[in-house]
N, C-alpha and C positions, 0 to 999 in steps of 0.2 A: 504494500500500500504506500505509494509514493507520497511524500509530503507536499502539500500545496500551501504556499505562504505568500503574503503580500510583500512587495519590495520594502526593504528596510529604509526608513527615512534617516535623514542626517540633520543634526543641529537643533532638534526639538526634544522636548521632554514631556512625559505624561503629566508631570506636575503643572506645567503651563496650561495644558488642555483642561485639567481638572479645576485649576484656579479660575480660568475664564468662565467655565460652566457654573462654578459656585457663585461667582459674582453676579452672573446673569440670573441665576435662580433666586438669589437673595433679593435682588431688585424686583423681580416679578412677584415674589411672595409678599414683599412689602406693598406692592401695588394692589395685590389681592386683599390684604388687610385694610388698606386705605379705602378700597372700593365698597366695603361692607356698609350698608345703610345705617345711619344713626337712629337708634330706637328712642322712643319717648315714653314717659310715664315713670311711676315710682319704682318699677321693677326693671327699668332699662339697663342699669349697670349689671344686674344679676343675669339678665338675658344675654347681654353682650359677652359676659364671662363664660356663660354656658355654651354659647356658640363657638367661642374661641377654643375652650378647653375640651369640648366634646364633639367638635365637628372639624374646624379648620386645622388645628394642630394634629389631631389623629389622622386626618386626610393627608397632610404633608408628611407625617412620619410613615404612613403606609406607602405613599408614593416612593419615598427614599428607600425604605427597606425592601419593597417589592422590586424596584429597579435594581438594587444591589444583588438580590437573590437571582434575578434573571440574568444580570451581567455575569455573575459567577457561574451560573448554569451554562450559559453560552460559551464562556471561556473554557470550561471543562470539556464540553462536547467538541469544540473546535480542536482542542489539543488531542483528545483521545482518538478522534476520527481523522485528524490531520486534514481538516476541511474548514477553510475560513468562511464558508457560507452556511455552516451548521448552527442551528439554534433551536429552542423548543418549538418555534413556529414552523420552520422549514422542515423539521423532522416529524411533524405531526403529533408531537407530544401534547401540546396545548389543546389541539382539537380532540385528541383521544381522551384527555382528562375531562374536557367539557362534555363530550358525548356520554361518558360514564356518569357524570353528575346529572345530566338530563335524564338518562334512563332510570337512574335511582330515584329522582324526584317524581317521575311519572309512574313507576311501577313498584318501587320498594323504598318508600321514604324512611323506613326504619334504618336502612343502611347509612343514611346521612346523619341520623341521630347517633349511631354507633361511632362512625368515623368518616366525616366528610373528606378529610385529607386522604385517608386510606382509599376511598372510592376513586378520587382523582388520580392517586398514584397508580392504582390498578389500571385505569384507562390509559394513562401516559406510558406505563411500562409495556403494555400490550401493543400500543401504537409503535413505539420505537423498536420493539422486537420484530414487528411485521416489516418495518422499513429496512432494518438490517438484514432480515431474511431475504427481502427482495434484491438487495444490492450485494449480497455476500459473494456470489460467483464472480462479480466484477471487482472484487477486492475493495469494496466500499468506495468506489470511484466517486469523487465529490458530486459531479452532476447527476449521476445515477441515484445517489442517496437523496439529493434534494428533490429530484423529480418524483421519486417514490414517496417522500414525505409530503410534498405538496398535493399529490394525487390522493393520498390517504386523508389529508386534511379536507379536500373537497368532498370526498365521500362521507366523511364524518359530518361535515356541514349539511350535506343533503339529508342524512339520516336525522339529524337534529331538527331540520326544517319540517320533514315529514312527521316527526313525532309531535311537534308543536301544532301542526295543522290537525292532527288526529285528536289531540287532547284539548285543543281550543284555548280559551283564556287562562286555563289553569297553569299553563307553563309558558304563556306568551311573554311574560315579564323576563323569562330567561334570556331573551335576546338583548335586553338592556344590560342585564348582569353579564352575559357572555361577551358583550362588547367591551368589557373592562371598565365598569363604572366604579370610581373611587370614593363615592359618598360614604361618610362614616358617621356613626352615632356614638361610638365609644372607642376605647383603646384596644379592644380584644384582638381584632385582625392584625394591628401593628405588633402587638406582643407576640402573637403566634408566629407571624412571618419573621420577626426579629429573632425569636428563639431558634427557628429552623436555620436562619442565615448564620447565626453564631455557631451552631453545631456543624453546618456544612463547611463554613470557613475553617473551623478547627480540623475537620477531616481532611480538607484539601491541603492544609498545611502539613499534616502528618504524611500525606501521600505525595509530597512535593518531589521527593527523589524519583519515584516511578514516573511522575509527570515529566521530569527532566530526561529520563531514559527514553520516553516516547518521542523525543526529537529524533532518535535513531530509528532505523527500520526494525521490523520485528525480529529478524534473525540476530542482529547485533544486540538488541535488548535481551533476547533469550540467552545469548552467550554471557551476559553479565549477571545471569541468575534471576531474571524477572519472569514470572508467569504472565505472559503478555495478555492472553485472552481472558484469564481470570481477573487481572487488574483492570482490563478494559471494561468488563461487565460491572465491576464494583464502581468505577468512576461514572459510567453511564447511569447506573442506578442512583448514585448521589445527585447527578445533574437532574434526572427526572424527578426525584423527590423535592428538590428545591423549586422546580417549575410547578409541580403539582400543588405545593403548599401555597403558591401565589394564586394559581387558578382556583383553588378551593375557596379562597377568601375574597378575591376581587374579580374573577373572571379572566378572560384571555387578554393578555397584554402582549401584542405581537412585536417582534423584531428588536426589542431592547437587547436580547441576548445575541443578536447578530451585530448590532451597531456598536455596543460597548467594547467588545474585544477588538473590533476593527479600528475604532478610534484610539484605543490604547496602543495598538501596534503602530498606527500612523503617527501617534504622538511620541514614539520613541521606545516603547516597551519592547524588549526583545526576548529575555529569558522568561520561562513559564512563570516563575515566581513574581516577576514584575507585572506580567499580564494579569495574573490572578489577583494582584493587589489593585491594579489600575482599573480593570474592567468593572468590578462592583461599584467603585466610586463613580466612574463615568456613567454607568447604568442608572445609579441612584439619582444623579443630578439630571440626567436626560429625562427620566420619568417625572421628576419634580418640576422641571421647567415646562414640560408638555402639559402637566396637570394645571400648573399655574396659568398657562395660556388658555386652557379650556375654561377655567373659572373667570378669567378676565373677559372672555367673549360670551359668557353666559348671559341669558336674558332673565327676566323676572320669573319665567316659567321653568328655569333649570338650564343645565348645560345644553349647548347646541348639539354636541356629539359626545359620547362617552370618551374617556381618556384613552382606552384601549384602541378604539377606532381611530382616534387622532394619531396615535403612534403608528398604527398600521398604514395611514396615509403617507407617513414618512419612510416606511420600510421599503416600499417598492422603488421609489427614487434612489434610496440608499443602495439597494442591490444593483440597480442600473449603474450607479456611479462606481461600484466596485468591479463591474464586469471587465473594463479594460485592464484592470490590475491583476486579473487572474491569468496565470500562465496558460498558454494554449495546450490543449491535449494533443497526443499524437494523432497524426492524420489517419483517417480511416476512409476506405472506399465509400463513396456515396451510395446510399440505398443498400448497403451490404446486409444480407439476411442469412447467408449460409445456404440458400436454396437456389439451384441453377435451373430448376424445372421451368420449361416454357410450353404452353399449350400449343398444339399444332392447329387446332381449330377453335379459336376463341369465340367465334360466332355461335357455334353449337353450345359451348359452355355458358355463354351469356343467356341463351334460350333456356337452358336447364335452370340457371339461377332465377330467371324470371318466372318459370313454372313453379319453382320452390316458393318464391315470395307469394305467388297467387294461392298456392295450397295453404300456406300459413294464414293468409287473409281469409280464406274460406273456413279454416278451422276456427279463427277468431270470430267469424260471423255466425257459424252454426253451433259450435260446441260451447257449453257453459254449464254452470251450476244453478240450481234453484233449491228451494227448501227441501226437496225430496232427493237431492243428489245430482249427479251428472246427467245431462240430457242433450239431445240434438234438437235444435229448433227447426220446425217445419210449419208449413201452412200459415194459418192466421197468427200463430205465436211468432213465427219468423218475421212476418210483416210488422208486428208490433215492436219487436226487439230491434229490427233493422233501423228504425228511426233513431235509436240511441247508439247502436253499434257501428253502423256504416260511417258516420262522421269521424268517430275515433279511429276506425281502421284506415280511412283515407288520410287522415291527418298524420297518423303514426307512419304509414308507408311513405308519404311525401316528405315528412321531416327526416326520417331515417335515410331516405335517398339523398336528400340535400346534404346532410351532415357527412355521409359516406363520401359523396363526391367532393365536398369541400376539403375533407381530410386528404383525399388522394391528390387534389390539386396542390395543397400546401406541401405535401411530401415531395411532389415533383418539382415544385417551385424552389424549395429549400435544399433538396437533396438529403433530407433527414427523415429516416423512417419512424422517428418518435414525434414528428410534428403532427399537430391536429388542432381542431378548433378549441377543444377544451384545454389542452396542455399549453397552447400558446396564448391563452387568456382572451381569445377572440369572443368566445361565448360569454365570458364575464363582462366584456366590453358591451356586448348587446344588452346585458342586464342594466348597465349604467345608462345607456340610452333609453331603455324602457322606464327606469326610475325617474329620469329627467322629465320624460313626457307625463308620467303620473303626477309628478310634483308641480309642474308648471300649468297643467291643464286640469280643471276640475272634473271634466267628463270627456276624456280623450276617446276618439273613435278608434275602431280596429285598424283602419288604414293608417292613422297617425302613429299608433303604437307599433305597427309593423315597420313604418318608415324610421321611427326612432330606434328600434332594435337593430335594423340593418345599418343605420348610420353609426351607432355605437360600435358595432362589429367592424365596420370599415375603418373607423378611427383607430380602434385597437390594433388591427392588423397592420395598418400603415405605420403606427408607432413602433410596433415590433420589428418590422422590416427596416425602418430607419435606424433603430438601435443596433440591429444586426449589421447593417452596413457600416455604422460608426465603429463597431468593435471588430470588424474584419469578416463578418458573415460566417464565422465558424459555427458549425452545427450546434455545439454545446452552448455557445453564447446566445444563439438564437432562442434556444429553449429557455435559458435563464431570463432572457428579456421578456418572453411570454409569461413566465412564472411571476416575475416582478410586477408586470402589468396586471396580471390576474389578481395578485395579492392586493394591489392598490384598488382595483375595481371592487373586490369583495369587501374591503374596508369601507368604501363608499356606500355599498349596499347595507353593511352593518349599521352605518350611521343613519341611513334612511329608516331601517327597521326600528332602531332605538328611538328615533324622533317621533315615531308613531304617525298618525294621520290616516286618512281613508285609503290611501294606496298601499300601505304597508302590508296588509294581509294579502292583497292581490299580488304584490311583489313576492311575498313569501310562497304563495301557491305556485307562482312561476318558477321560483328557484328550485323547488322540489320536482318540477317537471311533470305536472299533472295535465292530462288530456281529457278528464272526465267532463269538463265544461265546454268542450269544443262543439259548436253547432254546425249544421249543414252548410251555412253560408261561409263560416270561417274555414271549414274543411275543404270546400271546393275552391275557395280563394287560394289556399295553400297549395292545392294540387295544380292550379293554373300557374302559380309562381314557380313551382318545381319544374313544370314542363318548359316554361320560358327560360329558366336558368340552366337547365340541362341540355337544351338544344344546341347552344354554342359549342359544347364539348365535341360535337360531331365534326366541326370544321377546325378545331384547334389541336387536332391530333399531332401534327408536325411539331408545333411548339412544345407540347407535352413530352414528345420523344427526345427533343434536342436540348432543351434548357437544362436538364439534369447533368449534361456533359460539361457545363461551365460556361461563363460569359464569353471567353475567348473563342472556344470552339463554336458556340452558337452564332456569334457574329461572323465567323469565317464561313459558316454554312448559310448565311443570308438571313438569319432570324433577327428581326429588330428587337434587341434584348430589352431595352427600356420599355418600349411600348408593349411587348408581350408580357413582361413581368407586371406592368401596371394593369393590363387587361385581366390577367389571371388573378391578381390580387383582388381587384374589384369583384370579379365573379365569385371567388371563394368567400369574400366577406359578405356579399349579398346572400349567398346560400346559407351561411352560418346565421346571419341576423334573422332571416325569415324563419329558419327552422327552430332556432333557439327561442323565438317568441312563443312557440307552441309547446316545446318539450323541455325548456329550461337549459341551464348551462352545463349540466354534469353528466350527460348520458354516456360519454366516452365512445359513442358510435363512430365519431369521426376518426378515432384511432383504431377501433376494431375492424371496421369495414375494409380499409386499405390493406391492413396486414393479412387478413384472410384472403383477400383478392390476390395479393402477392404470393402467398403460400400455395394458392391454387394453381398459379402458373401464368397469370395475366401479366404480360410484359410490356406490350405497346401502350402508349399513353392513353389513347382513346378507349381501348377495351379495359384498361386498368381502372379508369375513372368510372365507366359505366358498371363494371363489376363491383366496384366499391359501393356505388349507389344502390345496386340491387341487394347486396349483402346487408348494407345499412338498413334498407327498407325491411328486409326479412327479420333482422335482429330487433328492430324497434317494434315491428308487428308482434313478434313473439313476446317481447317485454310487456307490451300493452295488454296482451291477452292474459299473461301470468299476473299482471298487476290487478286485473279484474277477478281472477279466479283464486289466487293463493289465500287471501284473507276474507273470502266471501262470508257474509254479505258486505263487508267493508272493502274499500278499494285502496290500493297502494299507488303512489305517484309513479307514472311510467318512467320518467327520467331517473328516479331513484333506483328502480329495479334494474334499468339498463346499466347504471353506474355500478351496481353491485355485481352485475355480470362482467362488466368491463374491468373492474378492479382485479379479480383473480387472473384475467387474461393479461393485464399489465404486469402482474407479478411474474407470470411465466415469461413474458417478453423481456423483462429486465434481467432475468436470470439466464437468458441465452447469451452466449458469448464465451470467451475463453475463461476456463476456471482460474480461480485465484491461485497465486503461488506464494510460497513462504509461509 
């Protein structure tokens, strides 16, 4: 597992960074205190003292201690995994802990009474175990680890959204808490997090020598007598415990664990001991400053956005800023999959795929469950059920086809087999456009929402490609650009959820990917959009064949590189925006469809995109049918079920490659 580090700065010291942040935090907190309204009446002084000692000061202490705990957790994870972009957010730890707490609150509240922190720790440790299992065969390669962690975070978020939809108002307030609200009424959270931080810092100090040895490779560390894997597990468990203690008290605070060690190293910290000292201090001051800014911008009705969401808005740009400082990974052949199979008759195979999609659609239309068990609908019963089932079937097939085609185009455009609408943040960008339309318009029409969703997807994909061009268009950096953008978009959506309003529940339903409210008008509009957007693929086959060979070769063969890339980008973004409007951002169909098409043997650009579309349609049709049947008479969100199918597939995909050595 090769070490990945940022360039060492010269002439600066972590002390200077910490001093500047401390001065800024002090000024902002003084402004927070000065901004408090003056109370009148005989009890004014007592009320002001109560507000100060039981709200403002505990909130500041909680921000400082939680930021320090997350900074230490991120520093430990980055050192153990030798990965400068690892932290509780990018590894899925925070999302796993939040999902565990949500499940416990909904189904087993007694668990929270026994140990809220233990429940969060169980969810976090399970999440990081899954992430490490996904990336083990690739030697915990930094980009693989982060992609696995962020995908797991998206799946956990979808499951939380589906649970909140199912349980209604009982757990809707979890979104405010889950977005990292630091409001306090006593000192208990600060005392709990502070105790865990003191114990964690003491343990890290005792384990300083093993952390020093982890600057070496595994073989050298073993030769000096260290049990590398056992020590790695101990340190990961310590980092997860610190993060879980924060999540259990204040919710998810994203990216502090990423930013604090990065700023510590950029400020001059080099040795593990220096980083472990500087990162908690910087993390504490960062969260304190952010929370002070949140309080300064608060209205009379409360904070505009929770502190955790505010930090998340900073995390994506920070990750983008770190991208050029990451060393390039070894070059790999584009679209390498390990399979050289090519179909001799792709037309016949496409016909078989189309027949398979039709059969799945027929199954979804005819087969189902009622109070007496499984049954086939015929005659008058079928006529009654078709009013409800046909729109869902048409919408699922059209959306799946669009997402599959969009993923195939993105993979051809970038030469990256891990590219897809969900992984590159394009679907999350569609959600931001949708949220903007719901926020600005009191009663937006379906056409306006579709246009806003497509516009958000187009803007997201354009930003990703611009960032990739700025960082050299390396495949890994393209993925990280998409992840960063997706994180920022999801932070914006969390802020919208926490703010409430009439559009929040509708946006929540969209995020979980539900098709149960699709009517005939919307379904046929989506089908018409799918037909219009898929038709150009028939005449763009030459571009799709040549562009993966590189810009130089493409230009030499007469392809207008800039125009073709722009046209394909626009087409993929429109496909994603239109489809995501109906099935949400988390289906992973845009990743599954192209990979299954490639494994089947579709090689030419035109047949590859159409095969991906047909497979995507079949996958989403099957997911929609299962969503209706598995929990009958209740219905699961289609996008969630598709994500739960795509997650294990991604696990298998990430484990393909050369086995790890050493």
